[in-house]
C-alpha positions in Angstrom: 34.4 -49.6 79.4 35.1 -46.4 80.7 38.9 -45.7 81.3 40.3 -45.0 84.9 41.6 -41.3 84.7 45.4 -41.3 85.3 46.3 -41.2 89.2 47.3 -37.8 90.5 50.6 -37.0 91.9 51.3 -38.2 94.8 51.3 -34.1 96.5 50.1 -32.9 99.2 49.9 -29.3 99.2 49.4 -27.5 102.3 48.1 -23.8 102.7 47.9 -22.1 106.2 45.6 -19.0 105.8 43.4 -16.4 108.1 41.2 -13.8 106.0 42.2 -14.4 102.6 39.1 -14.4 100.7 40.9 -12.4 98.6 42.5 -15.1 97.0 42.5 -18.1 98.4 40.0 -19.4 96.0 43.0 -19.1 93.2 45.4 -20.7 95.1 43.2 -23.7 95.9 41.8 -24.3 92.4 45.2 -24.1 91.2 46.0 -27.1 93.1 43.5 -29.3 91.2 46.1 -32.1 90.2 47.8 -32.8 93.7 46.3 -35.5 95.5 45.4 -33.7 99.0 45.0 -30.3 99.7 45.8 -29.2 104.0 44.0 -25.8 104.4 45.3 -24.8 108.2 42.8 -22.1 109.6 44.1 -20.0 112.9 40.4 -18.2 112.6 39.3 -16.7 109.6 36.1 -14.5 109.9 36.1 -13.3 106.7 34.8 -15.4 104.0 38.1 -17.8 103.5 36.0 -20.7 105.4 33.1 -20.9 103.1 35.8 -20.6 99.8 37.4 -23.8 101.4 33.8 -25.2 101.4 32.5 -24.5 98.1 35.9 -25.9 97.0 35.6 -29.0 98.7 32.2 -29.5 97.5 33.7 -29.0 93.7 35.5 -32.1 94.2 39.0 -30.7 95.7 40.9 -33.2 97.9 41.0 -30.6 101.0 41.1 -31.4 104.6 40.4 -28.2 106.3 42.3 -28.2 109.8 41.5 -25.2 112.9 45.0 -24.3 114.7 45.5 -21.5 116.4 48.5 -19.6 115.5 51.4 -20.9 116.5 54.0 -18.5 114.6 54.9 -18.4 110.7 57.2 -21.4 111.1 55.3 -23.3 113.3 52.1 -23.4 111.9 54.0 -24.0 109.0 55.4 -27.0 110.2 52.1 -27.9 111.9 50.9 -27.6 108.1 53.5 -29.9 106.6 52.8 -32.7 110.1 49.6 -33.4 108.8 50.2 -34.3 105.3 49.8 -37.8 104.2 51.4 -37.8 100.9 55.5 -38.6 100.5 56.1 -35.3 98.8 54.6 -31.6 100.3 54.5 -28.4 98.5 54.0 -25.4 100.8 51.9 -23.2 99.1 50.6 -20.0 100.4 47.1 -18.8 100.4 48.4 -15.8 98.4 49.9 -17.6 95.8 49.5 -20.2 92.5 50.4 -22.3 90.3 50.5 -21.3 87.0 49.8 -24.0 84.4 52.9 -25.2 83.4 53.9 -25.8 86.9 50.7 -27.8 87.5 51.6 -29.8 84.3 54.8 -29.8 85.0 54.4 -31.3 89.0 54.3 -36.0 87.9 57.5 -35.3 86.4 58.9 -33.0 89.2 58.2 -35.7 92.0 59.4 -38.4 89.5 62.8 -37.7 90.4 65.5 -40.6 91.4 65.9 -40.4 95.4 69.2 -37.7 94.9 66.8 -34.7 94.6 65.2 -34.5 98.3 63.0 -30.9 96.9 62.5 -28.5 94.3 63.0 -24.7 94.2 60.1 -23.5 92.6 60.7 -20.3 90.3 58.5 -17.3 91.8 57.2 -14.2 90.1 55.3 -11.5 91.6 52.3 -9.6 90.7 53.2 -6.0 91.6 50.4 -3.1 92.7 48.2 -1.7 90.5 49.1 -4.1 87.7 47.0 -7.3 86.9 49.6 -8.9 85.1 52.9 -11.2 87.0 56.6 -9.0 86.1 58.7 -9.6 83.2 60.3 -12.5 83.2 63.2 -10.7 82.6 63.5 -9.7 85.8 65.2 -12.7 88.1 62.4 -14.9 89.4 63.2 -16.2 93.2 64.2 -19.4 93.1 62.3 -20.7 96.2 62.2 -23.9 98.3 58.3 -24.9 98.4 58.0 -28.8 96.6 60.0 -31.2 99.0 59.9 -35.0 100.2 57.9 -34.5 103.4 60.0 -36.9 105.2 63.3 -35.4 104.1 62.2 -31.4 105.1 61.0 -29.1 107.8 60.5 -25.4 109.3 62.9 -24.0 111.1 61.0 -23.4 114.1 63.1 -20.5 115.5 63.4 -18.4 112.6 59.7 -16.5 113.5 59.9 -14.4 110.4 60.4 -15.3 106.2 60.9 -18.7 107.7 61.9 -21.5 104.8 62.3 -25.1 104.6 65.4 -27.1 105.7 66.1 -30.0 103.3 67.7 -33.6 104.0 69.5 -33.8 100.8 70.0 -32.2 96.8 67.5 -29.4 95.6 67.0 -29.0 91.7 65.4 -26.2 90.1 62.1 -26.7 88.7 62.5 -24.7 84.8 59.3 -25.0 84.1 56.5 -23.0 84.6 56.1 -20.3 87.9 54.9 -19.7 91.3 52.9 -16.7 90.7 52.3 -14.6 94.0 49.7 -12.3 94.5 51.0 -8.6 95.5 48.1 -6.3 94.8 47.6 -4.9 97.9 46.5 -1.4 98.3 50.0 0.1 99.6 48.9 1.5 103.4 47.7 -2.1 103.8 51.2 -3.8 102.3 53.3 -1.0 104.7 51.4 -2.6 107.9 52.6 -6.0 106.6 55.8 -4.3 106.3 56.5 -3.3 109.7 54.7 -6.7 111.0 57.8 -8.8 109.3 60.8 -5.9 110.4 59.3 -6.2 113.4 59.1 -9.7 114.2 62.9 -9.3 111.9 63.9 -7.0 114.5 63.1 -8.6 117.8 64.6 -11.8 116.3 67.9 -10.5 116.1 67.9 -9.8 119.9 67.0 -12.9 120.8 70.0 -13.9 118.9 71.6 -11.3 120.8 72.7 -9.4 117.9 73.6 -5.5 118.6 72.1 -2.8 116.1 74.5 -1.5 113.8 75.1 2.3 112.1 76.3 1.4 109.1 73.4 -1.4 108.5 71.4 1.4 109.6 72.9 4.0 106.7 73.5 1.5 104.3 71.4 -1.3 104.4 67.9 0.4 103.0 69.4 2.3 100.0 71.5 -1.5 99.2 68.5 -3.3 99.8 66.4 -0.7 97.1 69.6 -1.0 94.4 69.2 -4.9 94.6 65.8 -4.9 93.9 65.6 -2.2 91.3 68.9 -3.3 89.5 69.7 -6.4 90.5 66.6 -8.0 90.3 65.7 -6.1 87.0 62.3 -4.2 88.8 63.8 -1.2 86.9 61.8 -3.0 83.8 58.3 -2.4 85.2 58.1 0.8 85.5 56.8 3.2 88.6 55.1 0.0 89.9 59.0 -1.7 89.9 60.3 1.6 91.9 57.3 1.2 94.1 58.3 -2.4 95.0 61.7 -1.3 95.7 61.1 1.4 97.7 58.6 -0.1 99.9 62.0 -3.3 100.4 64.0 -0.5 101.0 61.4 1.2 103.9 61.4 -3.0 105.1 65.3 -2.9 105.6 64.9 0.8 107.2 62.3 -0.4 109.6 63.9 -3.2 111.0 67.3 -2.2 111.7 65.3 1.5 113.7 63.2 -1.4 115.9 66.3 -3.4 116.1 68.0 -0.5 117.6 65.2 1.0 119.3 64.1 -2.5 121.0 67.7 -2.9 121.8 67.8 0.5 123.3 64.9 -0.4 125.4 66.3 -3.5 126.5 69.3 -2.1 128.1 67.1 1.0 130.0 65.4 -1.8 131.2 
């Protein structure tokens, strides 16, 4: 008599995407151990949808939904609202679970009711590298695994959105959420400028004025925090470039905030 396969942990993984053919296959493959994968596409024109279809044909429990772009937080909230399982894992298309984290998911979702969510340890793959950064750097702790009925995205935040959890969050100490950061620098800087623009617009919408001190001090502080406090100096020149990219994002945020504020003032 053939034994029944073990039940998959009651997790809906949610992935939003558009034109992510370079990385979404690895992301979806790492989610083979969850009960449901909700993919929300906002209009891919590359090979993304074909890859999603291939993964579904291989047996991954994928539901593909089209939704026109609503903004980062609203799009992720839409994906969360489609989830059916009691736990939701929100993961970006350029991220994936390593084997240790994937294997630890059943233990995490078996936590008692006092735990409403888990912060996963996320590490980067820097430009020019094939392996994640040294674990001697400080991994980011980011809340991504939550009870569906006790978490939401703050839709007032238009960039660098995060989950708001009703209850206690704990840190998952086993395994890593890996983040692919292998974009060529010209493409990466386009993304950083887009994020900086959104951040500046968000500040204006909240009525915040630009600051001379922040314009002068925030970029070097940003660099020092990444390079020394987060220990990316251990990654050599790739770590230096990563820290400088972050400082450039900080500078563009402050500069655009000033530019947009002055433009509105003149108008």
